[in-house]
Structure formats: C-alpha cells, structure tokens
N, C-alpha and C positions, 0 to 999 in steps of 0.2 A: 367680335364682328368679323364679317367676311371682307377680305381685302380684294379690291379690283380697281380698274380704271374709273368705274362709276362711283365707288365709295370715296376715291380720292377727289373726284370732281365735286361730289356733295360736300366733302369736308372743306374744300377750297372755297366754295360759295358761302360757307358759314364762317369764313375767316379762320378755319382750322380750330374751332372752339368746341366741336361736338365729337371729337375722337373718344371712343370708349377705351377702357383699360385693356391691355393686351391679354392679360389673364386675370383670373380671380385670385385675390389674396385670401385664401381660405382659413377658417378657424378649425382646429383639430376636432374630429369626431371621436367618440369613445373607441370605435373599432373599425378596422378595414380588412378587406380580404388580403390585400398586399400592402405592406409599408416598404417604401424604398428609402434608404438612408443615403442622402447625397443628391443635391439639386443641381448638379452639373450636367454636362451633355449626356453622359451615359445613363444617369438616373432618370432624367427627363425623357430621353429616347425610349428607355425601357417602359416607362409609364405609358407613353403614347402607343407603343406597339402592343402592350397589354390590352389597352382600350380598343385600338383600331383593328388588330388582327385576331384577338381572342375574346373580345367582348367583356373583358374583366375591367370594370370601370369604378368599382369601389376601391380605389387606390389612392394612397397618399404619398407624396414626395416630401421628405423632410430636409430642409436646408438650414444649417446653423447660422449662416449669414444671409446674404441676398443672392438671388439668381444671377449667376455670372461672376460671383466674387472669388471663386476658387480657380482651379487650373483652366476651366473653360474660358476664362477671360485673361489668361496669362500665358498663352502659347503663341507660336509663330504661324498659325493658320494653314499649315500645309496639308494637302490631301493627296494620297497616292496609293497605288497597289502594286508597287514594283518589288515584290518579295520573291524569294527563290526556294524556300523550304516547304514541304508538305505541311499543311495546317495553316501556315501564314498565307500561302499563295491564294487558296480558295477563300479564306475568310476576308482578307483585305480587298479582294475583287468583289465579293458580295457587298462590302461596305461602299466601294466605289460606285457600284450600280445604284445603291440607295442614295448616295450623294447626288447622282445624276437626275433623280426624280424627286429629291427632297422638297424643293420649293413648291412643286405642284401638289405633293402630298400634304404639306403643312399649310398651304396657302400663306406663305411668308417668304419674303425676299431675304435669303441667307447669303446673297452675293457670291454664289459659287462661280468660280472663274477657272475654267479648264484651260489654263494658259500653257501647260506642259511643265514637266520636271526633268531637268538634265543633271545626271550624276557624272561629273568629269572624271576621266582617268588620266594617269600620269606615267604609266609604265606598261610594258608588255604584259606582265603578270596581272596587273589590275584590269587591262583590256580583256584578257582571257576570262577572268572572273566575272566581269560584266557581261561578256558574251554568253557565258553559261547561264547567268541569271536571266538574261533576255530570252534565251532559248527556252528556258523553263516557263517563263511568262507566256511566250507564244504558244507553247504546247498546251497550256491551260487556257488559251483563248484570250489572253491579256495582251494589249498592244505594247510593243517594245521595238525600238530602233537603235542599232549601234551606229553611232556617228563617228566619222573620221575627223581628222584635224580640219580639213577644208570646210566640212559641214558646220563644225563648231565656230570657225572663224566667220562664216557667213551669218550665223545666227547671233553671235555675240562678239562683234569685232572690237569691242572695248576692252577685252581681257588682255592681260600681259602675255603676249605670245613671243616677244623678242628676247627678253633677258630674264625670264622667270627662273626662280630657284628650282621650282618643280614644273617643268614645261608641260603644258596641256597637250595631250595626244589625241583626245577624242572624248566621247561621252555616251552614256546610255540614256535615251530619251523615252519618256512615257508621255505622249501628247495629251492623254485624258487626265493626267494629274494636274494639280494647280493649287488654288487657295480657296478659302471660304471665310466669311466674316465671323469670327469666333463668337462674339456676344450675340449676333443675330441668330446663330444656330440654337443657342439655349433659349433665346426669346421665342424663336419659332416653335420649338418643341413644347415650351411652356404654354404658348398660345393654343396649339393644336390639342394638347392633352387636356388643358382646362376646358376647352370647348366640348370635349367628350365626357366631362364630369369628373376628371381627376382633380383631387385637392392638392394644391401646391402651397406648402406651409413654410414660410420664411421665418428666420430668427427663431428656429426651433432646434436646439442642439440635443443630440442623443447622449444621455449620460449613463445608460445601462440597459440591460436586457431583462425582460420579464420571462420567467421560466416556470413550467409546471413541475409536478412532483417527479416526472420522469426525465427532467432536464430539457424538454423541448422548449424552444423559444416561442412564446405566445404573445409577444408585444415588446414595446420599448419604453424605457423611462426617458423623459425629455425635460428640457427646461420649461416646457409648457404643459407638463403633466404626463400621466401614463396614457399610452395609446395601445390598444389591443390589435393583434394582427394574426391572420391565418398563416401568412408567410412573411418573412423579412428578407429583403434583398439589400446587399451592401455594395455601394458604388461610390467610394469616398477617396479614391486615388491615393495620394501620399499619406493620408490618415488611416489607411487600411489596417496597418499593424496595431494602431492604438484602439481603433474601434473593435477589431477582432479580439483584442486582449480582454475587453469587457465581457466577452463570452468564453474566456478561458482558452483562446486559440493563439498559437504562435505561428505566424505565416512565414514562408520562405521569401521574405521581402525586406528590402532596406529602403529607407526614405532618403533621397538626395535632392538638393536644390538644382534646378535647371534655370539658368538665366536666359533672358531674351532682351533684345535691344531694338530701338527704332531711332533712325536719324531724323534730322530736319528734312522737310520736303524739298525734293529736287525735281527737275524736269524728267519726263519719262526716259528711263534708261534700260531697265531689265525687262525683257519680253516674257520671262518665264521664272520658274523657281530653279535655282542653281545650287549645287553642292560641290564642295572642294574635295577632291579625292586624296590629296596629300596631307590633309589635316581634317579637323572637324569644324566645318563652317558651312552654313546654309543660309540662303538669302532670297528674298523676293521683294518686290516693290508694291506698297499699298496703293489704294486708289487715291489717297491724299498726297502721295509722292514720297513718303518716307521709305527708307530701306529697312526692312524688318529682317533681323538675322539672329542667329544663335549658334551654339556649338556644344562643347562637352558639359556634362554635369560637374558640379563641385565634387571633389574626391572624397569628402567626408560625409558622414550621416548627419542630417539636420532636418528639423521641422520649420525652420525659418524661411519666410518668403522673400529672402534677399540673398545675394551671393557675395563673392569676394573678388578683389581686384586681379589676382593672378589669372583666373578664368576669363575675366573680361579682357585682359591683355592678350591672352592666347587666341580668343575668338577674333579680336580685331586684327591680330597678326595674320590669321588665315585670310581675312578679307583683303588686307593689303597685299598679300602675296598674289592674289588673283587680279585685283583692280587697284593699283597704287593710287589712282586719282581720287579714291574715296577718302584718302587721308586729309583732304581739305573739307570734308563734310563733317558738320558738328553732330555729336550724339545728343539726341533730344531727351530720351529717358531709358531707364533700365528697370527690369522687374524680375521676380523669381517665382517659380511654381514648384510644388513639392512632388517629385516623381516617386511612384511606387515601383522600385526596381526589383524585378524577380531574379532568381538565380540563373535563368537561362535567357533572359531578355524577352520572354514571351508572356502573354497574359494568363490569368487563371479565371475561368468561368465554370463554376461547379457548385454542387451542394457542399456545404461545409460538413465536418464531422459532427457538428451540433445540429440536431434535428430542428427544422424550421428556419434555419439561417442559410442564406445563399450568398456566394461570393462572386464579385466582379472586380478584379484587382490585378496588379502586376503589369500595368500597361507600359511602363518605361517611357520611351520616347513616342510610342505609337498611339497614345490616348486620343488625340484630337481626330486624326485621320480615321480612327476606328469608330467614331461616335455612332453613326447610324447602324453599322454592323453589330456593334456591341449591344446596343439596345434591342436589336432584332433577335439575336440569339439568346440574350439574357431573359427577354420576355418569354421566349419559347421554353427555356428551362423552368422559369417560375410557373408558367401555365400548365406544362405537361410533365414536369418532374423528370425529364430526360434531356440530355444535351442535344442541341441542334447539330446536324451532321457537319456543319462547317466549324463547329467549336468542340468537336469530340476529342481533339488532341490537346485541348486546353484544360484537361482535368488536373485537379490538385495532386492526385497520386502519381503523376508522371515522374516526379522527382524521386519517389521511392522505387518506381519501376525502371528508372534509367531511360525514360523516353523523352528527353529534353528536346526543345525546339530552339537550338542555339543559332539563330540567324547570323550573328556576327562572329561566331567561333571564338568566344572569349572565355568559355568555361564558366564556373560558378564565381564570377566576379561582377557583382551588380554595379560596382563603380566604373566598370569598363564597357558596359553594354550600351 
C-alpha cells in the first residue's frame, strides 16, 4: 500500500484493522533473471535498484531467516561519509546522498536523522590527521568542519574536560551524518521492492550452487528446492566466506563478531553521534532514550552472534573515559553481528572468478552506512556487467595488484580494521 497522511487517517478511522502487509511473502518460482542471496539491507537495496533503475523485476531475494534477522538488525545505526581515501570518499558520499532521499524514494519512514557525527581528537597529531581528512572531504564537495576545544565544549558540555586521562582537544564534524532506524531501512526496501514485483523469500537457506558443464552458475540449491537464475548476486555479510566456499572460492575475508550495546532510557543527552579518538568507542542516543554504542570487534575469528566480556569491558571503559556519569546508567541489552573483515578494511564489489556469480562482501564496519550506495552500485554491476564508477576501486583483484584501500592504515590485519 501507499503510505501517506491520508492512508494513516483511513487506518485510524477503522481502528487500525485494515493495514495491508508491508511486503509480499513470496513462494519461489522455478527461475529468475537475478537471484540475490541475502535479505539484509544490501541485498534488498540491490533488488530495489535493479527494479527501479534498470527495469529488471524478475528478481528474487533469498533470506535464510527473516527480514532484519542478520546484521541489518544488529548494528548501531550510524550513517556518515567522512572518509579520506580515493574510492571510499566518492562511494560513501554517493551513499549519503541516497540516504537523504531514501524515505521519499521508498515511501517509507526510515527515521533518517542527520544530527551530525563528531570524531573527537586528543593530540596535535590526531588533529592534523583529522584536518587532512576534512580537507579531502571538502575538496570532494563533502561537508566537514574542524572544531576547536571551545566549539566542542559548547556542543557537548557534559564531556569530561577537567581531569580526563585523554583530554579532548577538538573534533571533526560532519553535520550531514547521523543515524537511521536499522530495521525500518530493510522493511522500507522490502516494501518498495515488493511493490515493483520483486519476490522476497524468507526462511530459504542457500545450500549450494547449480552449475552447467562449463562451470557457470545457473541457479542455487536451497532449503525450499532448486531455483534457476541468469545471474546470482551474493550479499551475505559475515557469511560471505562460507557461501563463496560452496562455489569453490576462497575470499580474502575473515569473519569476526562486532558487539553493540544499548542502555536503559535516559533523558535527552547526546545531540549527535560521537566517537572517542583515544580508543574505540562510538555512541548515539536513540529516540527511545537509550545510549546505543559499540567499539572494537572481538580479536578472534567466529561465526557466533555473541561476543565476550573483555571487549565489553574495553568498550565501556572508553565511554567512561569520556563521560564518567554514564557509570550510573544500567546496560539494557547486548548483541553481536558477524563482520566480513577484508584484508584492507574496504569492500569487494565485483564479478567473481566463477561465471554467473557476483560478490558484494568485505564491508567490515562500513556495512550499514553503505546500504543504499552498495545496492546502487551492485545493481549496476548485475545489470550491465561493468563496475559503477564509484565502485571501480573495489575490485577483487586489487589485492593481487597491490591497490589496497587501507583507510585505517593497519595493513593486512582484519582483526585491527
């Protein structure tokens, strides 16, 4: 159905008894032009852009659980485009511009809130690094402001400025950054894609690939039977290595757990998204009042959607270093998502070496903020068989060519990116 003030009024007059389903829960057909494995934000966004931009509507999205059960519902909801390296800069700004028009495009309230993202700095060297990044952003037409200590104090007077172990000196601000409601994003893409005829098939786990005599992928084996496909796109986040292995591929990716946390609801405190520059801690406040925060991934490889206590302690220490008063706030819940950590901290969007199979993987920490951009460029690749210009540097062979995009400067250490 079409959402508007009028549809809301009609539903209210009927006692909210006549709402239609947000999307169709489809039954698999024998064959599709494109099959997308993974019903998270990236897979659903790809399906919608295939249908809306390229007119390819004979598309199926296969999700082994339910829509929103994977990383799409397990992140800290931050959106931003404050990157400094060629490849990342243009791509994430493309994604940010798509965030800004998403709700109108999808006819769905994704609760996009451009409240601003502030990266705090704590040393002269870090200030200079943030200044370089901000200048790169501005050269590329992306908003950035370098804040001094007085500006940060005015914006966030509740921080520990007087006796902090790592004194705050300032911050890099992107006002257009912010947050979006993670589950509403996947619901919105599912709603819009289904409206255009895309089949969204839940509880349908891919168990293998169907290949012809030449080795080309021509479909998938699933828990609900065989499904033929002209092309198969893979967007399964932390399960990328396992699914690729079914096609005989070994990807330059490790899977790690990333924990996230939310506190009990408190009165409005944080006006924006904030990151700690002397450790790994990032936090925002949800519309319900809870502090939503996270930090480093667990240092060992795992496919478990739960983390361990040392990382939890480290994350909370980062928060306490900035805002000692949150020590009185109770933790409400904690969860984990499986990150597909690439060898340089940047994604892979490319044809695979197996004909007929296309990759969208290696998102590390950047998966949620990249959702609309990822779908846009992956749809371009599937429709035209050539990389989109903003994803041209995300080719799989960059590791062989030595053309890495190492935004964090950590080298081939997925556990550190």
